[in-house]
C-alpha positions as CSV (number, residue, x, y, z in Angstrom):
1,M,18.3,36.0,22.9
2,T,17.2,32.4,22.9
3,H,12.7,32.2,22.3
4,V,11.3,30.6,25.3
5,P,8.3,30.0,23.5
6,T,5.0,30.5,25.2
7,F,1.6,28.6,25.5
8,A,-2.0,29.5,26.5
9,D,-5.8,28.7,25.9
10,A,-7.5,31.1,23.2
11,S,-9.4,33.7,25.3
12,G,-12.7,35.3,24.1
13,G,-14.4,31.3,23.7
14,V,-18.2,31.1,24.5
15,P,-19.8,28.3,26.7
16,V,-20.8,25.7,24.1
17,L,-19.9,26.8,21.4
18,G,-15.6,27.4,22.1
19,H,-14.8,29.7,19.0
20,A,-16.6,28.4,16.5
21,I,-18.5,31.9,15.7
22,Q,-14.9,33.2,14.9
23,L,-14.2,30.7,12.8
24,L,-17.2,31.3,11.2
25,R,-17.6,34.8,11.0
26,D,-13.1,36.7,10.3
27,P,-11.3,33.4,10.3
28,L,-8.4,34.9,9.2
29,R,-8.9,37.5,12.3
30,F,-9.5,35.3,14.8
31,F,-6.2,33.2,13.6
32,T,-3.9,36.3,13.2
33,S,-4.7,37.6,16.5
34,L,-3.8,34.0,18.1
35,A,-0.2,35.2,17.7
36,A,-0.5,38.1,20.2
37,Q,-1.6,35.3,22.4
38,A,1.0,32.6,22.7
39,D,3.3,30.6,20.6
40,L,1.0,27.7,20.9
41,V,-2.8,28.5,21.5
42,R,-5.4,25.5,22.1
43,I,-8.3,26.3,20.6
44,K,-11.9,24.5,20.6
45,A,-15.0,25.0,18.4
46,G,-18.2,23.0,20.7
47,S,-16.5,19.4,21.7
48,W,-14.0,19.7,19.3
49,R,-10.1,20.9,20.9
50,G,-7.5,21.6,18.1
51,Y,-3.6,23.7,18.8
52,V,-2.6,26.3,16.7
53,V,1.2,26.6,15.8
54,C,1.6,30.5,15.8
55,H,5.8,31.2,16.4
56,P,7.6,29.9,13.3
57,D,10.4,28.0,15.4
58,L,7.3,25.4,16.7
59,V,6.2,25.4,12.5
60,S,8.9,24.3,12.2
61,K,9.6,21.3,14.3
62,V,5.8,20.3,13.7
63,L,6.9,20.0,9.2
64,L,10.2,19.1,9.5
65,D,9.2,16.1,11.4
66,D,6.6,14.2,9.6
67,R,6.7,11.3,11.5
68,T,5.3,12.8,14.8
69,F,2.9,15.5,13.6
70,D,1.7,13.7,10.4
71,K,0.1,14.5,7.9
72,G,-4.2,14.6,9.6
73,G,-6.8,17.0,11.4
74,P,-9.7,17.8,10.1
75,L,-8.6,19.8,6.7
76,F,-7.0,16.7,5.2
77,D,-10.2,14.3,6.9
78,K,-12.3,16.2,5.2
79,A,-10.3,16.5,1.6
80,Q,-9.8,12.7,1.8
81,D,-13.7,12.6,0.8
82,F,-13.0,13.3,-2.6
83,L,-8.8,13.6,-2.7
84,G,-8.2,10.6,-1.6
85,N,-5.5,8.8,-0.3
86,G,-3.3,10.9,-2.7
87,L,0.5,12.8,-2.2
88,I,-1.8,15.4,-0.6
89,T,-3.2,13.9,2.6
90,C,-1.2,10.6,2.4
91,P,-0.1,9.9,6.1
92,H,3.3,9.8,5.5
93,R,3.7,5.7,5.8
94,D,2.4,6.2,2.5
95,H,4.1,9.6,1.0
96,R,7.5,8.1,0.4
97,R,6.5,6.4,-2.4
98,Q,4.1,8.3,-3.9
99,R,6.2,11.6,-3.5
100,R,9.0,9.3,-5.5
101,L,6.9,8.3,-7.9
102,V,5.3,11.4,-8.9
103,Q,8.9,13.4,-8.4
104,P,10.1,12.7,-12.1
105,A,6.9,15.6,-13.5
106,F,8.9,18.2,-11.5
107,R,12.0,17.5,-12.5
108,R,14.4,20.7,-13.9
109,D,14.8,19.5,-17.4
110,R,10.7,18.2,-17.3
111,L,9.8,22.1,-16.1
112,R,11.3,23.4,-18.7
113,G,9.8,21.3,-21.1
114,Y,6.0,22.5,-19.9
115,G,7.3,26.1,-19.9
116,A,5.9,25.6,-24.1
117,A,2.6,24.2,-22.3
118,M,2.2,27.1,-20.4
119,S,3.5,29.9,-23.4
120,A,0.6,29.0,-25.4
121,H,-2.1,28.8,-23.0
122,I,-1.2,32.2,-21.9
123,D,-1.2,33.5,-25.1
124,T,-4.4,32.5,-26.2
125,V,-6.3,33.3,-22.9
126,T,-4.5,36.6,-22.9
127,D,-4.3,37.9,-26.5
128,S,-8.7,37.0,-26.8
129,W,-9.5,39.7,-24.7
130,A,-10.4,43.4,-26.1
131,D,-9.4,47.3,-25.2
132,G,-11.2,47.9,-22.5
133,Q,-13.0,45.2,-22.2
134,A,-14.3,43.9,-18.5
135,I,-12.5,40.8,-17.2
136,V,-12.8,38.9,-13.9
137,P,-9.2,38.2,-12.8
138,S,-10.7,34.9,-10.9
139,A,-12.1,33.6,-14.1
140,E,-9.5,34.1,-16.5
141,M,-6.6,32.9,-14.6
142,Y,-8.2,29.9,-14.1
143,D,-8.5,29.3,-18.0
144,V,-4.5,29.4,-18.6
145,S,-4.6,27.8,-15.2
146,I,-7.2,24.1,-16.4
147,G,-5.3,24.1,-19.9
148,I,-1.8,24.3,-18.1
149,A,-2.4,21.3,-16.1
150,A,-4.7,19.5,-18.9
151,D,-2.1,19.7,-21.6
152,A,1.4,20.2,-19.9
153,L,0.5,17.2,-17.5
154,F,-2.0,14.9,-17.7
155,A,-2.0,15.3,-22.3
156,V,-5.6,15.8,-22.3
157,K,-7.5,18.0,-23.9
158,I,-10.9,20.0,-22.0
159,D,-14.2,21.7,-23.2
160,A,-15.3,24.5,-22.1
161,S,-18.6,23.1,-21.0
162,T,-16.4,20.9,-18.7
163,I,-13.8,23.3,-17.5
164,T,-16.6,25.2,-16.1
165,D,-18.5,22.1,-14.1
166,L,-14.4,21.8,-12.5
167,R,-14.4,25.2,-11.9
168,R,-17.6,24.5,-10.1
169,S,-17.7,21.5,-8.7
170,I,-13.9,22.4,-7.3
171,G,-15.7,25.6,-5.7
172,V,-18.0,23.7,-4.0
173,L,-16.0,20.5,-2.5
174,L,-13.7,23.8,-1.4
175,T,-16.6,26.0,0.3
176,Q,-18.9,23.9,2.0
177,G,-15.8,21.5,3.0
178,F,-14.7,24.5,5.1
179,R,-18.1,25.2,6.6
180,Q,-18.1,21.2,7.1
181,I,-14.3,21.4,8.7
182,I,-16.4,23.9,11.3
183,T,-19.4,23.0,11.6
184,P,-20.5,20.1,14.5
185,E,-20.2,16.8,13.0
186,S,-24.2,16.1,14.1
187,L,-24.8,18.5,11.2
188,A,-22.6,18.3,9.0
189,K,-23.7,15.3,8.0
190,V,-27.8,16.8,7.8
191,P,-28.9,16.7,4.2
192,T,-29.4,21.0,4.2
193,P,-28.9,21.6,0.8
194,G,-25.6,23.2,1.4
195,N,-24.3,18.6,1.8
196,R,-26.6,17.8,-0.5
197,R,-24.6,20.4,-3.6
198,Y,-21.6,18.8,-2.1
199,T,-21.9,15.5,-2.2
200,R,-23.5,15.7,-5.7
201,A,-20.4,18.3,-6.5
202,N,-17.8,15.1,-5.5
203,A,-19.4,12.5,-7.6
204,R,-19.8,15.3,-10.5
205,L,-15.0,15.4,-10.4
206,R,-14.7,11.8,-9.4
207,E,-17.0,11.4,-13.1
208,I,-14.9,14.5,-14.6
209,V,-11.0,13.3,-13.6
210,Q,-12.1,9.6,-14.5
211,G,-13.5,10.1,-18.3
212,M,-9.6,12.1,-18.3
213,I,-8.0,9.4,-17.3
214,D,-10.1,7.0,-19.6
215,D,-9.4,8.7,-22.7
216,Y,-5.9,9.5,-22.0
217,R,-5.7,5.0,-21.5
218,R,-7.6,5.0,-24.9
219,Q,-4.6,7.0,-26.8
220,G,-2.9,4.3,-25.6
221,V,0.7,7.6,-26.1
222,D,3.4,7.6,-23.7
223,H,3.3,11.3,-24.0
224,G,6.0,11.7,-20.7
225,D,3.8,13.5,-18.1
226,V,2.2,12.7,-14.9
227,L,-0.4,10.0,-16.5
228,S,2.2,8.4,-18.9
229,I,4.8,7.8,-15.6
230,L,1.0,7.1,-13.1
231,L,0.0,4.8,-16.1
232,T,3.1,2.6,-16.9
233,A,4.6,3.0,-12.6
234,G,6.5,-0.6,-12.0
235,E,5.8,-2.3,-15.5
236,E,9.4,-3.4,-15.2
237,D,10.0,-4.8,-11.5
238,K,5.9,-5.4,-10.7
239,T,6.3,-3.8,-7.0
240,E,5.4,-0.1,-8.2
241,I,2.4,-0.8,-9.8
242,L,-0.9,1.6,-8.5
243,T,-4.2,0.1,-8.7
244,D,-7.5,2.8,-10.8
245,D,-8.0,4.3,-7.5
246,E,-5.0,5.1,-6.6
247,I,-3.9,6.7,-9.8
248,Y,-7.4,8.3,-9.7
249,E,-6.6,10.7,-6.2
250,Q,-3.3,10.6,-7.5
251,V,-4.6,12.6,-11.0
252,V,-7.8,14.2,-9.2
253,S,-5.0,15.4,-6.2
254,I,-2.6,16.9,-8.5
255,L,-5.3,19.0,-10.6
256,T,-6.5,20.7,-7.8
257,A,-3.7,21.6,-6.4
258,S,-1.8,22.6,-9.3
259,V,-5.2,24.8,-10.7
260,E,-6.8,26.2,-7.8
261,T,-4.6,27.6,-6.0
262,T,-1.8,28.7,-8.9
263,A,-5.2,30.4,-10.7
264,A,-6.4,32.2,-6.9
265,A,-2.1,33.2,-7.1
266,T,-2.5,34.6,-10.3
267,A,-5.6,36.6,-10.0
268,W,-4.5,37.8,-6.8
269,A,-1.3,39.2,-8.2
270,C,-3.7,41.4,-11.7
271,L,-5.9,42.7,-8.6
272,L,-3.0,44.5,-6.7
273,L,-1.2,45.1,-9.9
274,A,-4.2,47.5,-10.9
275,R,-4.2,48.4,-7.4
276,H,-0.8,49.7,-7.9
277,P,-0.4,51.8,-10.7
278,D,3.5,52.7,-10.1
279,L,4.3,49.1,-9.4
280,Q,2.5,48.1,-12.6
281,D,4.5,50.9,-14.6
282,R,7.5,49.2,-13.5
283,V,7.0,45.3,-14.0
284,H,5.2,46.9,-17.6
285,A,8.6,47.8,-18.7
286,E,10.2,45.0,-17.0
287,A,8.3,42.8,-18.9
288,R,8.7,45.2,-22.2
289,T,11.9,44.7,-22.2
290,A,12.2,40.6,-21.9
291,L,9.4,40.6,-24.4
292,G,7.9,42.9,-26.9
293,G,5.0,42.1,-27.3
294,R,5.7,37.7,-27.1
295,A,3.9,35.8,-24.8
296,A,6.8,35.1,-21.6
297,D,8.4,31.4,-21.8
298,W,10.5,29.5,-19.9
299,A,14.5,31.4,-21.0
300,D,12.6,34.7,-20.1
301,L,12.4,33.6,-16.1
302,P,16.0,35.0,-15.5
303,G,15.4,38.5,-16.6
304,L,11.9,39.2,-14.7
305,K,12.8,39.5,-11.4
306,L,10.4,42.3,-10.6
307,T,7.9,40.5,-11.4
308,G,9.4,37.1,-9.7
309,R,9.0,39.1,-6.3
310,F,5.4,40.7,-7.3
311,V,4.8,37.2,-7.4
312,T,6.4,36.1,-4.0
313,E,4.7,38.9,-2.4
314,V,1.6,38.1,-3.4
315,L,2.1,34.5,-2.1
316,R,2.4,36.0,1.3
317,L,-0.1,38.7,1.4
318,Y,-2.9,35.8,0.1
319,P,-1.4,32.6,0.2
320,P,-4.1,29.8,-1.2
321,A,-3.6,27.2,1.1
322,W,-4.1,29.8,4.2
323,A,-4.1,27.1,6.9
324,L,-3.3,23.5,7.2
325,T,-3.6,20.6,9.3
326,R,-0.9,17.4,10.7
327,T,-1.9,15.6,13.5
328,A,-0.1,14.3,16.8
329,T,1.1,10.9,16.5
330,R,2.3,10.4,19.8
331,D,3.0,12.1,23.1
332,T,5.0,15.0,22.8
333,D,6.2,18.2,24.2
334,L,5.8,21.8,22.3
335,A,6.1,25.4,24.9
336,G,6.3,23.3,27.4
337,H,2.7,21.9,27.2
338,R,2.1,18.6,26.3
339,V,0.8,17.6,23.1
340,P,-0.9,14.2,23.5
341,A,-1.7,11.4,20.5
342,G,-4.5,11.9,18.7
343,A,-4.7,15.8,19.1
344,P,-4.9,17.5,15.7
345,L,-1.7,20.8,14.9
346,I,-2.8,23.3,13.0
347,Y,-0.5,26.0,11.3
348,S,-1.7,29.0,9.4
349,P,0.5,30.4,6.6
350,Y,-1.6,33.2,6.7
351,L,-0.7,33.8,9.9
352,L,2.9,33.9,9.9
353,H,3.1,36.1,6.7
354,H,1.5,39.1,8.5
355,R,3.9,38.2,12.1
356,D,5.4,42.4,12.5
357,D,8.3,41.0,14.2
358,R,8.5,39.0,10.8
359,F,7.7,41.0,7.8
360,P,7.6,44.6,8.9
361,A,3.9,46.4,8.8
362,P,2.6,43.0,6.9
363,D,-0.7,44.6,5.3
364,R,1.2,46.8,3.1
365,F,2.1,44.8,-0.5
366,D,5.5,45.0,-0.9
367,P,8.0,43.8,-3.4
368,D,10.6,45.3,-2.6
369,R,11.1,43.8,0.9
370,W,12.5,41.0,-1.3
371,L,15.2,42.9,-2.6
372,G,18.5,41.4,-1.8
373,D,16.8,39.9,0.1
374,D,19.4,35.9,1.1
375,T,16.6,33.2,1.3
376,S,19.1,30.7,2.7
377,R,19.6,32.5,5.6
378,R,16.2,34.0,5.8
379,P,14.3,30.9,8.3
380,R,12.7,27.8,6.1
381,T,9.3,28.9,8.4
382,D,8.6,32.2,7.7
383,Y,7.4,32.1,4.1
384,V,5.8,28.7,3.7
385,P,3.4,29.2,0.3
386,F,4.3,25.6,-0.4
387,G,4.9,24.2,3.4
388,A,7.9,23.0,3.8
389,G,10.5,20.2,4.9
390,A,9.5,16.5,2.8
391,R,5.9,17.4,2.3
392,K,6.9,21.0,0.9
393,C,4.6,20.6,-2.4
394,V,6.2,19.2,-5.2
395,G,5.1,21.4,-8.2
396,N,6.0,24.8,-5.9
397,D,8.0,25.5,-9.1
398,F,5.8,24.5,-11.6
399,A,3.1,27.1,-9.7
400,W,5.8,30.4,-9.4
401,N,7.2,30.2,-12.7
402,E,3.2,29.5,-14.4
403,S,2.9,32.3,-12.5
404,V,5.6,34.7,-13.2
405,L,5.4,34.1,-17.0
406,A,1.1,34.6,-16.7
407,L,2.3,37.8,-15.2
408,A,4.8,39.0,-17.1
409,T,2.6,38.8,-20.1
410,I,-0.4,40.0,-19.0
411,A,2.0,43.8,-17.7
412,D,3.3,43.7,-21.7
413,R,0.3,43.2,-23.4
414,W,-2.4,44.9,-21.1
415,Q,-3.0,48.1,-18.9
416,L,-4.9,46.8,-15.7
417,S,-7.4,49.8,-14.0
418,D,-9.9,48.7,-11.3
419,P,-12.9,50.9,-11.5
420,T,-13.4,50.4,-7.7
421,P,-10.2,51.7,-6.9
422,T,-11.1,52.0,-2.6
423,A,-13.6,49.0,-2.1
424,P,-12.0,46.7,0.4
425,L,-10.5,43.6,-1.2
426,R,-12.2,40.7,0.9
427,P,-11.0,36.5,0.2
428,T,-12.8,34.6,0.1
429,V,-12.3,32.2,2.9
430,R,-12.8,28.5,2.4
431,M,-9.9,25.3,2.6
432,T,-8.5,28.1,0.3
433,L,-7.9,31.7,0.3
434,T,-10.1,33.0,-3.3
435,P,-9.9,36.4,-4.8
436,P,-12.9,38.0,-4.9
437,P,-14.7,38.6,-8.4
438,V,-13.6,42.3,-9.1
439,P,-14.1,43.2,-12.3
440,L,-11.0,45.2,-13.6
441,R,-10.6,47.0,-17.3
442,V,-8.3,46.2,-19.9
443,H,-6.4,48.5,-22.5
444,R,-4.6,46.8,-25.0
445,R,-0.9,49.0,-24.7
446,P,1.1,49.4,-28.3
447,T,3.1,46.5,-29.7
448,S,4.2,45.0,-32.4
449,K,3.1,41.5,-32.2
450,S,0.1,40.6,-34.1
451,N,-3.1,41.5,-33.1
452,G,-4.4,38.2,-34.1
453,Q,-6.4,39.7,-37.2
454,G,-4.0,39.7,-39.5
455,G,-3.0,43.2,-38.7
456,S,-0.3,45.0,-35.6
457,L,-0.1,47.2,-33.8
458,A,1.3,50.3,-33.7
459,A,5.6,50.0,-32.1
């Protein structure tokens, strides 16, 4: 039977504020509730009006026609404050050129080379833990991801103090930026403490990233990474030379995306590994067979099927990019409703991934739901942690590989336990969906690998 799409105005709004209270109080619950109301739902917050695209078929129409539904809307407008007009936020007219410049850095042969950097940083961080230590996965995985991105993509070293500043700055921008999106524009510009923190964080982020670029230029060495590609673009025919601002915008966009979202996904994976001891035993058994105590590398990926399904399910349950926006460039029809030019549209991977008609028992964490899954036959917008269409994340394979390699290495070396296994895992909702700072206890598993102190552990 052909599905006939429906349209409705969202229920539950109040005079003047509209749905602003629901958006501030519990945006995940609010968005997932809209799917039961219609396939396309109009919401409002103060004087702002926008459309939430709730059905995968309509999301497909939006994502596969980036001329009609261009990058824009409140999320991307705000993200341009600190990312500029980079690959993530640029409109359709600039995208093809920018994608062509950046894409070579993420070819399969390059990804294989990045595997060595991934393995080295995963090894360093996870082998530094002590038996019985309490770790906070969100902090540890950030250290892993920032080290990998800096080394593999930009061939730079970042000291611990700068990493702390970078994480703090990006965190403020994503948190306060989300609050500003759903705050009336007049209030968003008031110099409140939060807004002043936002301004300072943006300045510090620019200082750090521009310093990375300047240091790289002083080295004068082509490392064959993203930054080399950007700095040498157009040297032969002089047609694609990037300005300093364009280089900065690409670097800060790729750095923010590759670190923030990948670290969040891997941290979620650690929390869920600890919450599901039976799955932890299975992932450990697979990793032990493949690794035997060493850090996972690129060549191990084909043998890490269960670990891969685990990460796939993590990204279904907690997609870091949980809501994204577009702007209609012309009057168009969706769900039998006329959407006017300039109207903002929102689609939410979190909403789509929690539809019970597409994922039975959607709140249950079950990596085996992907067992034998024929992804070629699955509608491309049922599962969209990395987007779809021409604007699909250029680094999706890089991010997925990193999370799989990190999780396999951790599961092989360490048993994770959660001291508060029944406490709810409440995501922090900002421009990304991040895990709470829940501490986990790590216990070293027996292995034949050197413990880094000149001795070895029993096999």
